[in-house]
mmCIF file as gemmi writes it, N, C-alpha and C atoms, coordinates in Angstrom:
data_model
loop_
_atom_site.group_PDB
_atom_site.id
_atom_site.type_symbol
_atom_site.label_atom_id
_atom_site.label_alt_id
_atom_site.label_comp_id
_atom_site.label_asym_id
_atom_site.label_entity_id
_atom_site.label_seq_id
_atom_site.pdbx_PDB_ins_code
_atom_site.Cartn_x
_atom_site.Cartn_y
_atom_site.Cartn_z
_atom_site.occupancy
_atom_site.B_iso_or_equiv
_atom_site.pdbx_formal_charge
_atom_site.auth_seq_id
_atom_site.auth_asym_id
_atom_site.pdbx_PDB_model_num
ATOM 1 N N . UNK Axp A 1 ? 116.871 124.663 101.662 1 0 ? 1 A 1
ATOM 2 C CA . UNK Axp A 1 ? 118.011 124.856 100.786 1 0 ? 1 A 1
ATOM 3 C C . UNK Axp A 1 ? 119.559 124.066 101.564 1 0 ? 1 A 1
ATOM 4 N N . UNK Axp A 2 ? 119.702 123.107 101.713 1 0 ? 2 A 1
ATOM 5 C CA . UNK Axp A 2 ? 120.996 123.328 102.383 1 0 ? 2 A 1
ATOM 6 C C . UNK Axp A 2 ? 122.071 123.409 101.655 1 0 ? 2 A 1
ATOM 7 N N . UNK Axp A 3 ? 122.901 124.548 102.4 1 0 ? 3 A 1
ATOM 8 C CA . UNK Axp A 3 ? 123.839 125.636 102.285 1 0 ? 3 A 1
ATOM 9 C C . UNK Axp A 3 ? 125.268 124.66 102.556 1 0 ? 3 A 1
ATOM 10 N N . UNK Axp A 4 ? 125.419 123.891 103.453 1 0 ? 4 A 1
ATOM 11 C CA . UNK Axp A 4 ? 126.546 122.69 103.692 1 0 ? 4 A 1
ATOM 12 C C . UNK Axp A 4 ? 126.382 121.798 101.725 1 0 ? 4 A 1
ATOM 13 N N . UNK Axp A 5 ? 125.275 121.006 101.486 1 0 ? 5 A 1
ATOM 14 C CA . UNK Axp A 5 ? 125.605 120.32 99.815 1 0 ? 5 A 1
ATOM 15 C C . UNK Axp A 5 ? 126.007 121.728 99.446 1 0 ? 5 A 1
ATOM 16 N N . UNK Axp A 6 ? 125.422 122.725 99.223 1 0 ? 6 A 1
ATOM 17 C CA . UNK Axp A 6 ? 125.996 123.532 97.506 1 0 ? 6 A 1
ATOM 18 C C . UNK Axp A 6 ? 127.31 124.197 98.353 1 0 ? 6 A 1
ATOM 19 N N . UNK Axp A 7 ? 127.568 124.329 98.793 1 0 ? 7 A 1
ATOM 20 C CA . UNK Axp A 7 ? 129.133 124.887 99.352 1 0 ? 7 A 1
ATOM 21 C C . UNK Axp A 7 ? 130.056 123.472 99.363 1 0 ? 7 A 1
ATOM 22 N N . UNK Axp A 8 ? 129.892 122.131 99.544 1 0 ? 8 A 1
ATOM 23 C CA . UNK Axp A 8 ? 130.22 120.926 99.373 1 0 ? 8 A 1
ATOM 24 C C . UNK Axp A 8 ? 130.301 120.947 97.715 1 0 ? 8 A 1
ATOM 25 N N . UNK Axp A 9 ? 129.391 121.454 96.485 1 0 ? 9 A 1
ATOM 26 C CA . UNK Axp A 9 ? 129.42 120.569 95.374 1 0 ? 9 A 1
ATOM 27 C C . UNK Axp A 9 ? 130.829 121.828 94.679 1 0 ? 9 A 1
ATOM 28 N N . UNK Axp A 10 ? 130.11 122.96 95.043 1 0 ? 10 A 1
ATOM 29 C CA . UNK Axp A 10 ? 131.387 124.039 94.478 1 0 ? 10 A 1
ATOM 30 C C . UNK Axp A 10 ? 132.548 124.481 94.911 1 0 ? 10 A 1
ATOM 31 N N . UNK Axp A 11 ? 133.528 123.585 95.776 1 0 ? 11 A 1
ATOM 32 C CA . UNK Axp A 11 ? 134.663 123.423 96.772 1 0 ? 11 A 1
ATOM 33 C C . UNK Axp A 11 ? 135.707 123.1 95.453 1 0 ? 11 A 1
ATOM 34 N N . UNK Axp A 12 ? 135.004 121.625 94.53 1 0 ? 12 A 1
ATOM 35 C CA . UNK Axp A 12 ? 135.888 121.182 93.721 1 0 ? 12 A 1
ATOM 36 C C . UNK Axp A 12 ? 135.071 120.536 92.949 1 0 ? 12 A 1
ATOM 37 N N . UNK Axp A 13 ? 136.044 119.678 91.83 1 0 ? 13 A 1
ATOM 38 C CA . UNK Axp A 13 ? 134.956 119.702 90.909 1 0 ? 13 A 1
ATOM 39 C C . UNK Axp A 13 ? 134.669 117.807 91.501 1 0 ? 13 A 1
ATOM 40 N N . UNK Axp A 14 ? 135.715 116.903 92.329 1 0 ? 14 A 1
ATOM 41 C CA . UNK Axp A 14 ? 135.523 116.139 92.936 1 0 ? 14 A 1
ATOM 42 C C . UNK Axp A 14 ? 134.219 116.158 94.106 1 0 ? 14 A 1
ATOM 43 N N . UNK Axp A 15 ? 134.507 117.034 94.707 1 0 ? 15 A 1
ATOM 44 C CA . UNK Axp A 15 ? 133.808 117.48 95.812 1 0 ? 15 A 1
ATOM 45 C C . UNK Axp A 15 ? 132.05 117.616 95.372 1 0 ? 15 A 1
ATOM 46 N N . UNK Axp A 16 ? 131.942 118.076 93.719 1 0 ? 16 A 1
ATOM 47 C CA . UNK Axp A 16 ? 130.996 117.639 93.452 1 0 ? 16 A 1
ATOM 48 C C . UNK Axp A 16 ? 130.106 116.763 93.345 1 0 ? 16 A 1
ATOM 49 N N . UNK Axp A 17 ? 130.805 115.8 92.852 1 0 ? 17 A 1
ATOM 50 C CA . UNK Axp A 17 ? 130.263 114.768 92.542 1 0 ? 17 A 1
ATOM 51 C C . UNK Axp A 17 ? 130.251 113.874 93.354 1 0 ? 17 A 1
ATOM 52 N N . UNK Axp A 18 ? 131.011 113.594 94.26 1 0 ? 18 A 1
ATOM 53 C CA . UNK Axp A 18 ? 130.19 113.248 95.939 1 0 ? 18 A 1
ATOM 54 C C . UNK Axp A 18 ? 129.186 113.448 96.506 1 0 ? 18 A 1
ATOM 55 N N . UNK Axp A 19 ? 128.819 114.473 95.928 1 0 ? 19 A 1
ATOM 56 C CA . UNK Axp A 19 ? 127.173 115.73 96.685 1 0 ? 19 A 1
ATOM 57 C C . UNK Axp A 19 ? 126.018 115.34 95.62 1 0 ? 19 A 1
ATOM 58 N N . UNK Axp A 20 ? 126.687 115.432 94.482 1 0 ? 20 A 1
ATOM 59 C CA . UNK Axp A 20 ? 125.693 115.909 93.212 1 0 ? 20 A 1
ATOM 60 C C . UNK Axp A 20 ? 124.403 115.004 93.13 1 0 ? 20 A 1
ATOM 61 N N . UNK Axp A 21 ? 124.162 113.695 93.56 1 0 ? 21 A 1
ATOM 62 C CA . UNK Axp A 21 ? 123.165 112.825 93.494 1 0 ? 21 A 1
ATOM 63 C C . UNK Axp A 21 ? 122.441 113.22 94.783 1 0 ? 21 A 1
ATOM 64 N N . UNK Axp A 22 ? 123.134 113.893 95.462 1 0 ? 22 A 1
ATOM 65 C CA . UNK Axp A 22 ? 121.902 114.59 97.04 1 0 ? 22 A 1
ATOM 66 C C . UNK Axp A 22 ? 121.179 115.924 96.462 1 0 ? 22 A 1
ATOM 67 N N . UNK Axp A 23 ? 121.589 116.584 95.767 1 0 ? 23 A 1
ATOM 68 C CA . UNK Axp A 23 ? 121.409 117.625 95.811 1 0 ? 23 A 1
ATOM 69 C C . UNK Axp A 23 ? 120.165 117.77 95.076 1 0 ? 23 A 1
ATOM 70 N N . UNK Axp A 24 ? 119.258 119.147 95.938 1 0 ? 24 A 1
ATOM 71 C CA . UNK Axp A 24 ? 118.103 118.773 94.967 1 0 ? 24 A 1
ATOM 72 C C . UNK Axp A 24 ? 117.785 119.879 93.909 1 0 ? 24 A 1
ATOM 73 N N . UNK Axp A 25 ? 116.5 119.846 93.684 1 0 ? 25 A 1
ATOM 74 C CA . UNK Axp A 25 ? 116.557 121.033 92.112 1 0 ? 25 A 1
ATOM 75 C C . UNK Axp A 25 ? 116.774 122.435 92.346 1 0 ? 25 A 1
ATOM 76 N N . UNK Axp A 26 ? 116.791 122.44 93.563 1 0 ? 26 A 1
ATOM 77 C CA . UNK Axp A 26 ? 116.481 123.875 93.591 1 0 ? 26 A 1
ATOM 78 C C . UNK Axp A 26 ? 118.509 124.574 94.387 1 0 ? 26 A 1
ATOM 79 N N . UNK Axp A 27 ? 118.737 123.39 94.548 1 0 ? 27 A 1
ATOM 80 C CA . UNK Axp A 27 ? 120.56 123.495 95.028 1 0 ? 27 A 1
ATOM 81 C C . UNK Axp A 27 ? 121.247 123.15 93.591 1 0 ? 27 A 1
ATOM 82 N N . UNK Axp A 28 ? 120.783 122.687 92.701 1 0 ? 28 A 1
ATOM 83 C CA . UNK Axp A 28 ? 121.599 122.411 91.706 1 0 ? 28 A 1
ATOM 84 C C . UNK Axp A 28 ? 121.524 124.15 90.707 1 0 ? 28 A 1
ATOM 85 N N . UNK Axp A 29 ? 120.234 124.393 90.727 1 0 ? 29 A 1
ATOM 86 C CA . UNK Axp A 29 ? 120.103 126.265 89.987 1 0 ? 29 A 1
ATOM 87 C C . UNK Axp A 29 ? 120.554 126.63 90.634 1 0 ? 29 A 1
ATOM 88 N N . UNK Axp A 30 ? 121.052 126.29 91.929 1 0 ? 30 A 1
ATOM 89 C CA . UNK Axp A 30 ? 121.8 128.303 92.899 1 0 ? 30 A 1
ATOM 90 C C . UNK Axp A 30 ? 122.796 127.553 92.219 1 0 ? 30 A 1
ATOM 91 N N . UNK Axp A 31 ? 123.729 126.791 91.93 1 0 ? 31 A 1
ATOM 92 C CA . UNK Axp A 31 ? 125.065 126.396 91.914 1 0 ? 31 A 1
ATOM 93 C C . UNK Axp A 31 ? 125.266 126.617 90.964 1 0 ? 31 A 1
ATOM 94 N N . UNK Axp A 32 ? 124.462 126.501 90.221 1 0 ? 32 A 1
ATOM 95 C CA . UNK Axp A 32 ? 124.464 126.39 88.727 1 0 ? 32 A 1
ATOM 96 C C . UNK Axp A 32 ? 124.682 128.3 88.343 1 0 ? 32 A 1
ATOM 97 N N . UNK Axp A 33 ? 123.632 129.039 89.119 1 0 ? 33 A 1
ATOM 98 C CA . UNK Axp A 33 ? 123.902 130.398 89.308 1 0 ? 33 A 1
ATOM 99 C C . UNK Axp A 33 ? 125.487 131.146 89.949 1 0 ? 33 A 1
ATOM 100 N N . UNK Axp A 34 ? 125.844 130.965 90.675 1 0 ? 34 A 1
ATOM 101 C CA . UNK Axp A 34 ? 127.085 131.083 91.794 1 0 ? 34 A 1
ATOM 102 C C . UNK Axp A 34 ? 127.798 130.732 90.843 1 0 ? 34 A 1
ATOM 103 N N . UNK Axp A 35 ? 128.012 129.559 90.13 1 0 ? 35 A 1
ATOM 104 C CA . UNK Axp A 35 ? 129.467 128.53 89.457 1 0 ? 35 A 1
ATOM 105 C C . UNK Axp A 35 ? 129.627 129.85 88.211 1 0 ? 35 A 1
ATOM 106 N N . UNK Axp A 36 ? 127.853 130.105 87.801 1 0 ? 36 A 1
ATOM 107 C CA . UNK Axp A 36 ? 128.989 130.841 86.188 1 0 ? 36 A 1
ATOM 108 C C . UNK Axp A 36 ? 128.789 131.899 86.504 1 0 ? 36 A 1
ATOM 109 N N . UNK Axp A 37 ? 128.242 132.75 87.691 1 0 ? 37 A 1
ATOM 110 C CA . UNK Axp A 37 ? 129.215 134.271 87.832 1 0 ? 37 A 1
ATOM 111 C C . UNK Axp A 37 ? 130.627 134.216 88.17 1 0 ? 37 A 1
ATOM 112 N N . UNK Axp A 38 ? 130.684 133.837 88.984 1 0 ? 38 A 1
ATOM 113 C CA . UNK Axp A 38 ? 132.155 133.88 89.532 1 0 ? 38 A 1
ATOM 114 C C . UNK Axp A 38 ? 133.427 133.086 88.74 1 0 ? 38 A 1
ATOM 115 N N . UNK Axp A 39 ? 133.504 131.203 88.78 1 0 ? 39 A 1
ATOM 116 C CA . UNK Axp A 39 ? 134.696 131.02 88.878 1 0 ? 39 A 1
ATOM 117 C C . UNK Axp A 39 ? 134.453 130.67 87.51 1 0 ? 39 A 1
ATOM 118 N N . UNK Axp A 40 ? 133.027 129.623 86.815 1 0 ? 40 A 1
ATOM 119 C CA . UNK Axp A 40 ? 132.969 129.305 85.025 1 0 ? 40 A 1
ATOM 120 C C . UNK Axp A 40 ? 133.571 127.947 84.73 1 0 ? 40 A 1
ATOM 121 N N . UNK Axp A 41 ? 133.993 127.275 86.561 1 0 ? 41 A 1
ATOM 122 C CA . UNK Axp A 41 ? 134.656 126.062 85.56 1 0 ? 41 A 1
ATOM 123 C C . UNK Axp A 41 ? 134.02 125.181 85.041 1 0 ? 41 A 1
ATOM 124 N N . UNK Axp A 42 ? 134.457 124.709 83.444 1 0 ? 42 A 1
ATOM 125 C CA . UNK Axp A 42 ? 133.107 124.353 82.431 1 0 ? 42 A 1
ATOM 126 C C . UNK Axp A 42 ? 133.359 123.044 83.305 1 0 ? 42 A 1
ATOM 127 N N . UNK Axp A 43 ? 133.955 122.064 83.415 1 0 ? 43 A 1
ATOM 128 C CA . UNK Axp A 43 ? 133.844 120.629 84.176 1 0 ? 43 A 1
ATOM 129 C C . UNK Axp A 43 ? 131.996 120.217 85.368 1 0 ? 43 A 1
ATOM 130 N N . UNK Axp A 44 ? 132.671 121.399 85.94 1 0 ? 44 A 1
ATOM 131 C CA . UNK Axp A 44 ? 131.286 121.814 87.081 1 0 ? 44 A 1
ATOM 132 C C . UNK Axp A 44 ? 130.104 122.459 86.32 1 0 ? 44 A 1
ATOM 133 N N . UNK Axp A 45 ? 130.112 123.356 85.783 1 0 ? 45 A 1
ATOM 134 C CA . UNK Axp A 45 ? 128.804 123.791 85.058 1 0 ? 45 A 1
ATOM 135 C C . UNK Axp A 45 ? 128.315 122.403 84.352 1 0 ? 45 A 1
ATOM 136 N N . UNK Axp A 46 ? 129.498 121.848 83.527 1 0 ? 46 A 1
ATOM 137 C CA . UNK Axp A 46 ? 128.439 120.382 82.741 1 0 ? 46 A 1
ATOM 138 C C . UNK Axp A 46 ? 128.076 119.741 83.191 1 0 ? 46 A 1
ATOM 139 N N . UNK Axp A 47 ? 128.64 118.868 84.876 1 0 ? 47 A 1
ATOM 140 C CA . UNK Axp A 47 ? 127.725 118.275 85.381 1 0 ? 47 A 1
ATOM 141 C C . UNK Axp A 47 ? 126.777 118.766 86.202 1 0 ? 47 A 1
ATOM 142 N N . UNK Axp A 48 ? 126.643 119.885 86.124 1 0 ? 48 A 1
ATOM 143 C CA . UNK Axp A 48 ? 125.492 121.205 86.698 1 0 ? 48 A 1
ATOM 144 C C . UNK Axp A 48 ? 124.558 120.626 85.946 1 0 ? 48 A 1
ATOM 145 N N . UNK Axp A 49 ? 124.935 121.322 84.722 1 0 ? 49 A 1
ATOM 146 C CA . UNK Axp A 49 ? 123.277 121.437 83.622 1 0 ? 49 A 1
ATOM 147 C C . UNK Axp A 49 ? 123.14 119.779 83.356 1 0 ? 49 A 1
ATOM 148 N N . UNK Axp A 50 ? 124.024 118.524 83.198 1 0 ? 50 A 1
ATOM 149 C CA . UNK Axp A 50 ? 123.575 117.1 83.287 1 0 ? 50 A 1
ATOM 150 C C . UNK Axp A 50 ? 122.611 116.818 84.658 1 0 ? 50 A 1
ATOM 151 N N . UNK Axp A 51 ? 122.693 117.118 85.417 1 0 ? 51 A 1
ATOM 152 C CA . UNK Axp A 51 ? 121.886 117.308 86.492 1 0 ? 51 A 1
ATOM 153 C C . UNK Axp A 51 ? 120.415 117.378 86.579 1 0 ? 51 A 1
ATOM 154 N N . UNK Axp A 52 ? 120.387 118.911 86.056 1 0 ? 52 A 1
ATOM 155 C CA . UNK Axp A 52 ? 119.113 119.549 86.069 1 0 ? 52 A 1
ATOM 156 C C . UNK Axp A 52 ? 118.545 118.511 85.172 1 0 ? 52 A 1
ATOM 157 N N . UNK Axp A 53 ? 119.5 118.412 83.974 1 0 ? 53 A 1
ATOM 158 C CA . UNK Axp A 53 ? 118.546 117.653 82.738 1 0 ? 53 A 1
ATOM 159 C C . UNK Axp A 53 ? 117.821 116.698 83.393 1 0 ? 53 A 1
ATOM 160 N N . UNK Axp A 54 ? 118.626 115.952 84.041 1 0 ? 54 A 1
ATOM 161 C CA . UNK Axp A 54 ? 117.607 114.402 84.898 1 0 ? 54 A 1
ATOM 162 C C . UNK Axp A 54 ? 116.57 115.212 85.469 1 0 ? 54 A 1
ATOM 163 N N . UNK Axp A 55 ? 116.152 115.774 86.47 1 0 ? 55 A 1
ATOM 164 C CA . UNK Axp A 55 ? 114.865 116.379 86.409 1 0 ? 55 A 1
ATOM 165 C C . UNK Axp A 55 ? 114.514 116.575 85.81 1 0 ? 55 A 1
ATOM 166 N N . UNK Axp A 56 ? 114.458 117.495 84.792 1 0 ? 56 A 1
ATOM 167 C CA . UNK Axp A 56 ? 114.023 117.641 84.153 1 0 ? 56 A 1
ATOM 168 C C . UNK Axp A 56 ? 113.197 116.563 83.192 1 0 ? 56 A 1
ATOM 169 N N . UNK Axp A 57 ? 114.283 115.658 82.518 1 0 ? 57 A 1
ATOM 170 C CA . UNK Axp A 57 ? 113.755 114.375 82.391 1 0 ? 57 A 1
ATOM 171 C C . UNK Axp A 57 ? 112.559 113.427 82.628 1 0 ? 57 A 1
ATOM 172 N N . UNK Axp A 58 ? 113.159 113.312 84.243 1 0 ? 58 A 1
ATOM 173 C CA . UNK Axp A 58 ? 112.001 112.625 85.437 1 0 ? 58 A 1
ATOM 174 C C . UNK Axp A 58 ? 110.589 112.994 85.151 1 0 ? 58 A 1
ATOM 175 N N . UNK Axp A 59 ? 110.569 114.492 85.458 1 0 ? 59 A 1
ATOM 176 C CA . UNK Axp A 59 ? 109.564 115.163 85.385 1 0 ? 59 A 1
ATOM 177 C C . UNK Axp A 59 ? 108.707 115.395 84.045 1 0 ? 59 A 1
ATOM 178 N N . UNK Axp A 60 ? 109.514 115.105 82.94 1 0 ? 60 A 1
ATOM 179 C CA . UNK Axp A 60 ? 108.832 115.524 81.536 1 0 ? 60 A 1
ATOM 180 C C . UNK Axp A 60 ? 108.015 113.726 81.507 1 0 ? 60 A 1
ATOM 181 N N . UNK Axp A 61 ? 109.181 112.562 82.374 1 0 ? 61 A 1
ATOM 182 C CA . UNK Axp A 61 ? 107.966 111.331 81.53 1 0 ? 61 A 1
ATOM 183 C C . UNK Axp A 61 ? 107.252 111.476 82.589 1 0 ? 61 A 1
ATOM 184 N N . UNK Axp A 62 ? 106.891 112.042 83.693 1 0 ? 62 A 1
ATOM 185 C CA . UNK Axp A 62 ? 105.373 112.216 84.421 1 0 ? 62 A 1
ATOM 186 C C . UNK Axp A 62 ? 105.304 112.395 83.979 1 0 ? 62 A 1
ATOM 187 N N . UNK Axp A 63 ? 104.874 113.803 83.557 1 0 ? 63 A 1
ATOM 188 C CA . UNK Axp A 63 ? 103.995 113.997 82.928 1 0 ? 63 A 1
ATOM 189 C C . UNK Axp A 63 ? 103.524 113.468 81.866 1 0 ? 63 A 1
ATOM 190 N N . UNK Axp A 64 ? 104.152 112.629 80.639 1 0 ? 64 A 1
ATOM 191 C CA . UNK Axp A 64 ? 103.879 112.057 79.74 1 0 ? 64 A 1
ATOM 192 C C . UNK Axp A 64 ? 103.276 111.283 80.091 1 0 ? 64 A 1
ATOM 193 N N . UNK Axp A 65 ? 103.389 110.582 81.192 1 0 ? 65 A 1
ATOM 194 C CA . UNK Axp A 65 ? 102.616 109.317 81.706 1 0 ? 65 A 1
ATOM 195 C C . UNK Axp A 65 ? 101.294 109.691 81.83 1 0 ? 65 A 1
ATOM 196 N N . UNK Axp A 66 ? 100.94 110.843 82.88 1 0 ? 66 A 1
ATOM 197 C CA . UNK Axp A 66 ? 100.081 111.45 82.93 1 0 ? 66 A 1
ATOM 198 C C . UNK Axp A 66 ? 99.11 112.095 81.76 1 0 ? 66 A 1
ATOM 199 N N . UNK Axp A 67 ? 99.064 112.063 81.427 1 0 ? 67 A 1
ATOM 200 C CA . UNK Axp A 67 ? 98.465 112.353 79.819 1 0 ? 67 A 1
ATOM 201 C C . UNK Axp A 67 ? 98.704 111.419 79.118 1 0 ? 67 A 1
ATOM 202 N N . UNK Axp A 68 ? 99.317 110.652 78.594 1 0 ? 68 A 1
ATOM 203 C CA . UNK Axp A 68 ? 99.063 109.388 77.939 1 0 ? 68 A 1
ATOM 204 C C . UNK Axp A 68 ? 97.713 108.561 78.663 1 0 ? 68 A 1
ATOM 205 N N . UNK Axp A 69 ? 98.594 107.687 80.257 1 0 ? 69 A 1
ATOM 206 C CA . UNK Axp A 69 ? 98.043 106.404 81.084 1 0 ? 69 A 1
ATOM 207 C C . UNK Axp A 69 ? 96.721 107.423 81.933 1 0 ? 69 A 1
ATOM 208 N N . UNK Axp A 70 ? 96.729 108.895 82.217 1 0 ? 70 A 1
ATOM 209 C CA . UNK Axp A 70 ? 96.182 109.254 83.13 1 0 ? 70 A 1
ATOM 210 C C . UNK Axp A 70 ? 96.538 108.711 84.09 1 0 ? 70 A 1
ATOM 211 N N . UNK Axp A 71 ? 96.003 110.071 85.605 1 0 ? 71 A 1
ATOM 212 C CA . UNK Axp A 71 ? 96.729 109.814 87.236 1 0 ? 71 A 1
ATOM 213 C C . UNK Axp A 71 ? 95.946 108.579 87.529 1 0 ? 71 A 1
ATOM 214 N N . UNK Axp A 72 ? 95.166 107.884 87.493 1 0 ? 72 A 1
ATOM 215 C CA . UNK Axp A 72 ? 94.16 106.667 88.2 1 0 ? 72 A 1
ATOM 216 C C . UNK Axp A 72 ? 94.883 105.521 86.804 1 0 ? 72 A 1
ATOM 217 N N . UNK Axp A 73 ? 95.015 105.537 86.135 1 0 ? 73 A 1
ATOM 218 C CA . UNK Axp A 73 ? 95.781 104.395 85.98 1 0 ? 73 A 1
ATOM 219 C C . UNK Axp A 73 ? 97.32 104.078 84.813 1 0 ? 73 A 1
ATOM 220 N N . UNK Axp A 74 ? 97.896 104.848 85.954 1 0 ? 74 A 1
ATOM 221 C CA . UNK Axp A 74 ? 99.376 104.106 86.159 1 0 ? 74 A 1
ATOM 222 C C . UNK Axp A 74 ? 99.455 103.293 86.855 1 0 ? 74 A 1
ATOM 223 N N . UNK Axp A 75 ? 98.683 102.926 88.267 1 0 ? 75 A 1
ATOM 224 C CA . UNK Axp A 75 ? 99.047 102.033 88.658 1 0 ? 75 A 1
ATOM 225 C C . UNK Axp A 75 ? 98.61 100.925 88.75 1 0 ? 75 A 1
ATOM 226 N N . UNK Axp A 76 ? 97.519 100.681 87.476 1 0 ? 76 A 1
ATOM 227 C CA . UNK Axp A 76 ? 96.552 100.066 87.671 1 0 ? 76 A 1
ATOM 228 C C . UNK Axp A 76 ? 97.523 98.971 86.624 1 0 ? 76 A 1
ATOM 229 N N . UNK Axp A 77 ? 97.738 99.755 85.596 1 0 ? 77 A 1
ATOM 230 C CA . UNK Axp A 77 ? 98.294 99.511 84.226 1 0 ? 77 A 1
ATOM 231 C C . UNK Axp A 77 ? 99.872 98.622 84.616 1 0 ? 77 A 1
ATOM 232 N N . UNK Axp A 78 ? 100.598 99.096 85.544 1 0 ? 78 A 1
ATOM 233 C CA . UNK Axp A 78 ? 101.614 98.123 86.119 1 0 ? 78 A 1
ATOM 234 C C . UNK Axp A 78 ? 101.464 97.164 86.559 1 0 ? 78 A 1
ATOM 235 N N . UNK Axp A 79 ? 99.971 96.869 87.566 1 0 ? 79 A 1
ATOM 236 C CA . UNK Axp A 79 ? 99.281 95.747 88.14 1 0 ? 79 A 1
ATOM 237 C C . UNK Axp A 79 ? 99.367 94.717 86.901 1 0 ? 79 A 1
ATOM 238 N N . UNK Axp A 80 ? 97.997 95.386 85.974 1 0 ? 80 A 1
ATOM 239 C CA . UNK Axp A 80 ? 98.249 94.669 84.757 1 0 ? 80 A 1
ATOM 240 C C . UNK Axp A 80 ? 99.887 94.03 83.914 1 0 ? 80 A 1
ATOM 241 N N . UNK Axp A 81 ? 100.486 94.593 84.034 1 0 ? 81 A 1
ATOM 242 C CA . UNK Axp A 81 ? 101.879 94.372 82.921 1 0 ? 81 A 1
ATOM 243 C C . UNK Axp A 81 ? 102.122 93.191 84.134 1 0 ? 81 A 1
ATOM 244 N N . UNK Axp A 82 ? 102.59 92.926 85.601 1 0 ? 82 A 1
ATOM 245 C CA . UNK Axp A 82 ? 103.143 92.069 86.811 1 0 ? 82 A 1
ATOM 246 C C . UNK Axp A 82 ? 101.86 90.604 86.575 1 0 ? 82 A 1
ATOM 247 N N . UNK Axp A 83 ? 100.509 91.236 86.989 1 0 ? 83 A 1
ATOM 248 C CA . UNK Axp A 83 ? 99.321 90.061 86.464 1 0 ? 83 A 1
ATOM 249 C C . UNK Axp A 83 ? 100.051 89.297 85.107 1 0 ? 83 A 1
ATOM 250 N N . UNK Axp A 84 ? 100.273 89.827 83.646 1 0 ? 84 A 1
ATOM 251 C CA . UNK Axp A 84 ? 100.096 88.806 83.367 1 0 ? 84 A 1
ATOM 252 C C . UNK Axp A 84 ? 101.318 88.309 82.331 1 0 ? 84 A 1
ATOM 253 N N . UNK Axp A 85 ? 103.099 88.809 83.379 1 0 ? 85 A 1
ATOM 254 C CA . UNK Axp A 85 ? 103.535 88.162 83.63 1 0 ? 85 A 1
ATOM 255 C C . UNK Axp A 85 ? 103.751 86.86 83.702 1 0 ? 85 A 1
ATOM 256 N N . UNK Axp A 86 ? 102.761 86.807 84.977 1 0 ? 86 A 1
ATOM 257 C CA . UNK Axp A 86 ? 102.597 85.278 85.638 1 0 ? 86 A 1
ATOM 258 C C . UNK Axp A 86 ? 101.462 84.493 85.18 1 0 ? 86 A 1
ATOM 259 N N . UNK Axp A 87 ? 101.331 84.72 83.975 1 0 ? 87 A 1
ATOM 260 C CA . UNK Axp A 87 ? 99.845 83.995 83.883 1 0 ? 87 A 1
ATOM 261 C C . UNK Axp A 87 ? 100.532 83.286 82.891 1 0 ? 87 A 1
């Protein structure tokens, strides 16, 4: 966890916007915990929740693709689509 990014994220809403895309999932949850225990700024909390949802969305999509395509088929399926577009 990068303490500088966490500190920067919680300085102000503007500084959060500057670093939010660089935060790891662990840092996002840590920031949420600190913010809800202290200042409880709604705009900061809402943006952190949105970032946490982004992480969960990415994980959900990856899990769903694996479930549907299987791990070995994801690459070959993508290649097949590329090849069929050129035909």
